[in-house]
C-alpha positions as CSV (number, residue, x, y, z in Angstrom):
1,X,38.8,-55.2,0.6
2,X,37.8,-53.9,-2.8
3,X,37.9,-50.2,-1.9
4,X,41.6,-50.2,-0.8
5,X,44.0,-48.7,-3.4
6,X,41.0,-48.1,-5.7
7,X,39.3,-45.2,-7.4
8,X,35.6,-45.3,-6.7
9,X,33.5,-43.5,-9.3
10,X,30.4,-41.6,-8.1
11,X,29.0,-38.9,-5.9
12,X,31.3,-38.5,-2.8
13,X,28.5,-38.7,-0.2
14,X,26.7,-41.5,-1.9
15,X,29.9,-43.6,-2.2
16,X,30.9,-42.9,1.4
17,X,27.6,-44.0,2.7
18,X,28.3,-47.5,1.3
19,X,31.7,-47.8,3.0
20,X,32.1,-49.4,6.5
21,X,32.4,-47.2,9.6
22,X,35.8,-46.8,11.2
23,X,37.8,-47.9,8.1
24,X,40.2,-45.0,7.6
25,X,43.3,-43.7,9.5
26,X,43.3,-40.3,7.7
27,X,41.4,-38.1,5.3
28,X,42.7,-35.4,3.0
29,X,39.8,-33.4,1.5
30,X,40.0,-30.8,-1.2
31,X,36.3,-30.0,-1.6
32,X,34.7,-27.4,-3.9
33,X,35.5,-24.0,-2.7
34,X,32.3,-22.3,-3.9
35,X,34.3,-19.5,-5.4
36,X,31.2,-17.4,-6.2
37,X,32.8,-15.9,-9.3
38,X,30.9,-13.4,-11.4
39,X,30.7,-15.1,-14.8
40,X,29.9,-11.8,-16.5
41,X,33.1,-10.1,-15.2
42,X,36.1,-10.9,-17.4
43,X,39.7,-10.7,-16.1
44,X,42.8,-10.6,-18.2
45,X,46.4,-11.4,-17.6
46,X,49.1,-8.8,-18.3
47,X,49.8,-10.6,-21.6
48,X,46.2,-9.9,-22.6
49,X,45.1,-13.6,-22.2
50,X,41.8,-14.1,-20.4
51,X,42.1,-15.5,-16.8
52,X,39.5,-18.2,-16.4
53,X,40.0,-19.2,-12.8
54,X,37.8,-21.9,-11.4
55,X,34.5,-21.9,-13.4
56,X,33.8,-25.7,-13.3
57,X,30.2,-26.8,-12.7
58,X,31.3,-28.8,-9.6
59,X,32.1,-25.5,-7.8
60,X,28.7,-24.0,-8.4
61,X,26.0,-23.9,-5.7
62,X,22.7,-22.1,-5.5
63,X,23.7,-20.2,-2.3
64,X,25.8,-20.4,0.8
65,X,23.1,-22.4,2.6
66,X,23.1,-25.1,0.0
67,X,26.9,-25.2,0.1
68,X,26.8,-25.6,3.9
69,X,24.3,-28.4,3.6
70,X,26.6,-30.2,1.1
71,X,29.6,-29.6,3.5
72,X,27.7,-31.0,6.5
73,X,26.8,-34.1,4.5
74,X,30.3,-35.1,3.4
75,X,31.9,-34.2,6.7
76,X,29.4,-36.3,8.6
77,X,30.3,-39.3,6.4
78,X,34.1,-38.7,6.8
79,X,33.8,-38.6,10.6
80,X,31.9,-41.9,10.5
81,X,34.5,-43.5,8.3
82,X,37.5,-42.4,10.4
83,X,38.9,-44.7,13.1
84,X,38.7,-43.6,16.7
85,X,42.2,-42.0,16.5
86,X,41.9,-40.8,12.9
87,X,42.3,-37.3,11.7
88,X,41.5,-35.1,8.7
89,X,43.1,-32.3,6.8
90,X,40.8,-30.0,4.8
91,X,42.0,-27.3,2.5
92,X,40.0,-24.3,1.2
93,X,40.2,-20.6,0.6
94,X,38.7,-17.6,2.3
95,X,35.4,-18.1,0.4
96,X,34.5,-21.1,2.5
97,X,37.1,-22.2,5.1
98,X,35.2,-20.4,7.9
99,X,32.0,-22.3,7.1
100,X,33.8,-25.6,6.9
101,X,35.6,-25.0,10.2
102,X,32.4,-24.1,12.0
103,X,30.6,-27.2,10.7
104,X,33.6,-29.4,11.7
105,X,33.2,-28.2,15.3
106,X,29.4,-28.8,15.1
107,X,30.0,-32.4,14.1
108,X,32.5,-33.1,16.9
109,X,35.8,-32.8,15.1
110,X,38.6,-31.5,17.4
111,X,40.7,-28.8,15.7
112,X,44.5,-29.4,16.2
113,X,46.0,-26.8,13.9
114,X,45.2,-24.5,11.1
115,X,47.9,-24.4,8.5
116,X,48.7,-21.7,6.0
117,X,49.8,-22.8,2.5
118,X,51.7,-19.8,1.4
119,X,51.9,-19.9,-2.4
120,X,55.4,-19.1,-3.6
121,X,54.0,-18.2,-7.0
122,X,50.4,-17.0,-6.5
123,X,48.1,-15.8,-9.2
124,X,48.0,-11.9,-9.1
125,X,44.7,-10.1,-8.5
126,X,44.4,-8.9,-12.1
127,X,41.6,-6.4,-11.3
128,X,43.7,-4.7,-8.7
129,X,40.6,-4.5,-6.5
130,X,41.9,-6.2,-3.4
131,X,44.9,-8.0,-2.0
132,X,46.4,-10.9,-4.0
133,X,45.1,-14.2,-2.6
134,X,48.5,-15.6,-1.9
135,X,47.5,-18.4,0.5
136,X,45.0,-21.1,1.2
137,X,44.1,-22.5,4.7
138,X,44.1,-26.1,5.9
139,X,42.3,-27.3,9.0
140,X,43.9,-30.3,10.7
141,X,41.5,-32.0,13.1
142,X,41.1,-35.2,15.0
143,X,37.9,-37.3,14.9
144,X,37.3,-36.2,18.6
145,X,38.9,-34.5,21.5
146,X,40.2,-37.8,23.0
147,X,41.6,-39.2,19.7
148,X,45.3,-40.2,19.8
149,X,46.0,-38.9,16.4
150,X,49.3,-39.5,14.5
151,X,51.8,-36.7,14.5
152,X,55.4,-37.4,13.4
153,X,56.9,-34.4,15.2
154,X,60.6,-35.4,14.7
155,X,60.0,-36.1,11.1
156,X,58.7,-32.5,10.8
157,X,61.8,-31.2,12.4
158,X,63.9,-33.2,10.0
159,X,62.0,-31.7,7.1
160,X,62.6,-28.3,8.5
161,X,66.4,-28.4,9.0
162,X,66.1,-29.7,12.5
163,X,63.9,-26.8,13.6
164,X,60.4,-27.1,15.0
165,X,58.0,-27.0,12.1
166,X,55.5,-24.1,12.1
167,X,52.1,-23.7,10.7
168,X,53.0,-21.6,7.7
169,X,54.2,-23.7,4.8
170,X,55.6,-22.3,1.5
171,X,55.2,-24.3,-1.7
172,X,54.7,-23.2,-5.3
173,X,51.4,-23.9,-7.0
174,X,51.2,-27.0,-9.2
175,X,52.9,-26.2,-12.5
176,X,55.3,-27.5,-15.2
177,X,55.5,-31.2,-15.8
178,X,53.6,-32.0,-12.6
179,X,50.5,-30.3,-14.0
180,X,48.4,-32.9,-15.9
181,X,47.4,-31.9,-19.4
182,X,45.0,-33.5,-21.8
183,X,45.7,-34.5,-25.4
184,X,45.1,-30.9,-26.6
185,X,47.6,-29.5,-24.0
186,X,44.9,-28.0,-21.8
187,X,45.2,-28.6,-18.0
188,X,43.0,-31.5,-16.9
189,X,42.0,-29.9,-13.6
190,X,41.7,-26.3,-12.6
191,X,42.8,-26.7,-9.0
192,X,45.3,-29.5,-9.0
193,X,47.3,-29.4,-5.7
194,X,51.1,-29.7,-5.6
195,X,52.6,-33.1,-4.6
196,X,55.0,-31.3,-2.2
197,X,52.0,-30.2,-0.1
198,X,50.6,-33.7,0.1
199,X,54.1,-35.2,0.7
200,X,54.4,-33.2,3.9
201,X,50.9,-33.8,5.1
202,X,51.0,-37.6,4.7
203,X,54.5,-37.9,6.2
204,X,53.5,-35.8,9.2
205,X,50.0,-37.1,9.9
206,X,50.1,-40.8,8.9
207,X,52.3,-43.8,9.2
208,X,53.4,-46.4,6.6
209,X,50.5,-48.7,5.7
210,X,47.8,-46.3,6.9
211,X,44.6,-46.1,4.8
212,X,43.9,-42.6,3.5
213,X,40.6,-41.4,2.2
214,X,40.2,-38.6,-0.4
215,X,36.4,-38.0,-1.1
216,X,37.3,-35.5,-3.9
217,X,39.9,-37.4,-5.8
218,X,40.3,-35.0,-8.8
219,X,43.5,-35.9,-10.6
220,X,44.5,-38.3,-7.7
221,X,47.3,-36.3,-6.2
222,X,46.5,-37.8,-2.8
223,X,46.7,-41.3,-4.2
224,X,49.9,-40.6,-6.1
225,X,51.7,-39.3,-3.0
226,X,50.2,-42.0,-0.8
227,X,51.6,-44.7,-3.1
228,X,54.9,-42.9,-3.3
229,X,55.3,-42.9,0.5
230,X,53.9,-46.3,1.3
231,X,50.4,-45.5,2.4
232,X,47.2,-47.1,1.1
233,X,44.4,-45.0,-0.4
234,X,40.7,-44.8,-1.4
235,X,39.8,-42.1,-3.9
236,X,36.3,-41.0,-4.8
237,X,35.6,-39.1,-8.0
238,X,32.6,-38.7,-10.3
239,X,34.3,-37.1,-13.3
240,X,35.3,-39.8,-15.8
241,X,37.9,-37.5,-17.4
242,X,39.7,-36.9,-14.1
243,X,39.7,-40.6,-13.4
244,X,41.1,-41.4,-16.8
245,X,44.2,-39.2,-16.3
246,X,44.4,-39.9,-12.6
247,X,44.6,-43.7,-13.2
248,X,47.5,-43.2,-15.7
249,X,49.2,-41.0,-13.1
250,X,48.9,-43.6,-10.4
251,X,50.2,-46.4,-12.6
252,X,53.4,-44.4,-13.2
253,X,54.2,-44.0,-9.4
254,X,57.0,-46.1,-7.9
255,X,57.1,-46.2,-4.1
256,X,60.2,-44.5,-2.6
257,X,60.6,-45.4,1.1
258,X,63.3,-43.8,3.2
259,X,63.7,-42.8,6.9
260,X,61.2,-40.0,6.3
261,X,58.5,-42.2,5.0
262,X,59.2,-44.8,7.7
263,X,59.0,-42.0,10.4
264,X,62.3,-43.4,11.7
265,X,63.0,-40.2,13.6
266,X,59.8,-40.6,15.7
267,X,60.2,-44.3,16.6
268,X,60.9,-44.9,20.2
269,X,64.2,-46.6,20.8
270,X,64.1,-50.3,21.8
271,X,64.0,-50.5,25.6
272,X,66.8,-52.5,27.1
273,X,67.5,-53.6,30.7
274,X,70.9,-52.8,32.2
275,X,71.2,-56.4,33.6
276,X,70.7,-57.8,30.0
277,X,73.7,-55.7,28.9
278,X,75.8,-57.0,31.8
279,X,74.8,-60.6,30.9
280,X,75.7,-59.8,27.2
281,X,79.2,-58.7,28.3
282,X,78.7,-55.0,27.6
283,X,79.7,-54.1,31.2
284,X,81.5,-56.1,34.0
285,X,80.7,-56.1,37.7
286,X,83.6,-54.4,39.4
287,X,84.6,-52.0,36.6
288,X,84.9,-48.3,37.0
289,X,82.4,-45.7,35.6
290,X,83.9,-42.3,35.0
291,X,82.5,-38.7,34.8
292,X,84.2,-36.0,32.7
293,X,85.6,-34.5,35.8
294,X,87.5,-37.7,36.6
295,X,85.3,-38.7,39.5
296,X,84.4,-42.4,39.3
297,X,82.4,-45.1,41.0
298,X,82.3,-48.9,40.8
299,X,79.6,-51.0,39.2
300,X,78.4,-53.4,41.9
301,X,75.1,-54.8,40.7
302,X,73.7,-56.1,37.4
303,X,70.8,-53.6,37.8
304,X,73.3,-50.7,37.2
305,X,73.9,-49.7,40.8
306,X,77.2,-48.1,41.7
307,X,79.1,-48.1,44.9
308,X,78.8,-44.7,46.7
309,X,79.7,-44.1,50.4
310,X,79.7,-47.8,51.1
311,X,76.2,-48.3,49.6
312,X,74.9,-49.6,46.3
313,X,73.0,-46.7,44.7
314,X,71.4,-46.0,41.4
315,X,73.9,-44.7,38.8
316,X,71.6,-41.7,38.2
317,X,71.6,-40.8,41.9
318,X,75.4,-41.2,42.2
319,X,75.9,-39.0,39.1
320,X,73.8,-36.3,40.7
321,X,75.7,-36.4,44.0
322,X,79.1,-36.3,42.4
323,X,78.1,-33.5,40.1
324,X,76.8,-31.5,43.0
325,X,73.2,-31.5,41.8
326,X,70.2,-31.5,44.1
327,X,68.5,-34.1,42.0
328,X,69.5,-37.3,40.2
329,X,71.0,-37.0,36.7
330,X,70.4,-39.4,33.8
331,X,73.5,-41.6,34.1
332,X,73.4,-42.5,30.4
333,X,74.2,-38.8,29.6
334,X,77.3,-38.6,31.8
335,X,78.9,-41.9,32.7
336,X,81.7,-43.3,30.6
337,X,83.8,-46.5,30.7
338,X,87.2,-47.4,29.4
339,X,87.3,-49.3,26.2
340,X,90.6,-50.0,24.4
341,X,92.3,-47.2,26.4
342,X,89.5,-44.6,25.6
343,X,86.5,-43.3,27.6
344,X,83.3,-44.3,25.8
345,X,79.8,-43.1,26.8
346,X,77.6,-45.9,28.2
347,X,74.9,-44.4,26.0
348,X,77.0,-45.3,23.0
349,X,77.4,-48.8,24.2
350,X,73.7,-49.1,24.8
351,X,73.0,-47.9,21.2
352,X,75.3,-50.6,19.9
353,X,73.6,-53.2,21.9
354,X,70.2,-52.0,20.6
355,X,71.4,-52.4,17.0
356,X,72.5,-56.0,17.8
357,X,69.2,-56.7,19.4
358,X,67.2,-55.3,16.4
359,X,69.4,-57.3,14.0
360,X,68.7,-60.5,15.9
361,X,64.9,-59.8,15.9
362,X,64.7,-59.6,12.1
């Protein structure tokens, strides 16, 4: 399809109206914030240089009602374009995030989380008139309440030093060599997002090969990171200058796929039947299974049943009885067998068998 891994030039709503329903797995949206800046009020940095902020025409609306109409229009199209189990992540600031969230609920999106992007190097409030705006808010929502959205939970833990990932993320704002500059050295886009933020979002909320929509492509950060992590993308942008530099950026990206991008940590292990492991010679009928305490029982059936009190009983139930538990215990966690004079967990043997099976299926 022509729109996959392409930049589509034009008005976001008009372009989306031409795309087929149910096409996308995920959407990342960085819409205009409607900053409502006072153009007459000049702010200056400590160095004396004027702070321009976001004064682009695309961020200007007549009033909040017109902004809400615009927001309702593009969100309606995004929801139509998402697959049944698709989800969206929208970023904005305090000027408009509440209106966006309210409209999302009106349209039927199901809010999963709000996420705080805590800026490690925020722009100061040069006027000293209020608190420094040191964060932006993201709303992560599914297409509907019953959507089975993607969430790579264990990948998130891996990215967070094996701790459950929370909803406050700290990243620096886009700067240095990552910030796109034009031929005169001026930054191409006033609100370019850091790749580190998109890297986390796409690895958590999508899987390799998914199709990601960005209706406000800008300098194509979403596309760049999508290409890097093995996702497909469709980017919509009306500004020719943004497209010019964004295209060059995309062409320079080389995919880098590892366990994180593959969501290896979240993949369910291959199911194996105990009888198949017996047939493969992993275990022998008549051999002893041992607990750490030294208690043992004999394997008597291919299904994994052990001899206990003269009966063939599930290894899990036997483990529970011998350990003095009132309930069964997962036998793979406690049983061991002798291999070359050493006790080896039957779970370890199962893992080895899985690797053999995976290798034979390739």
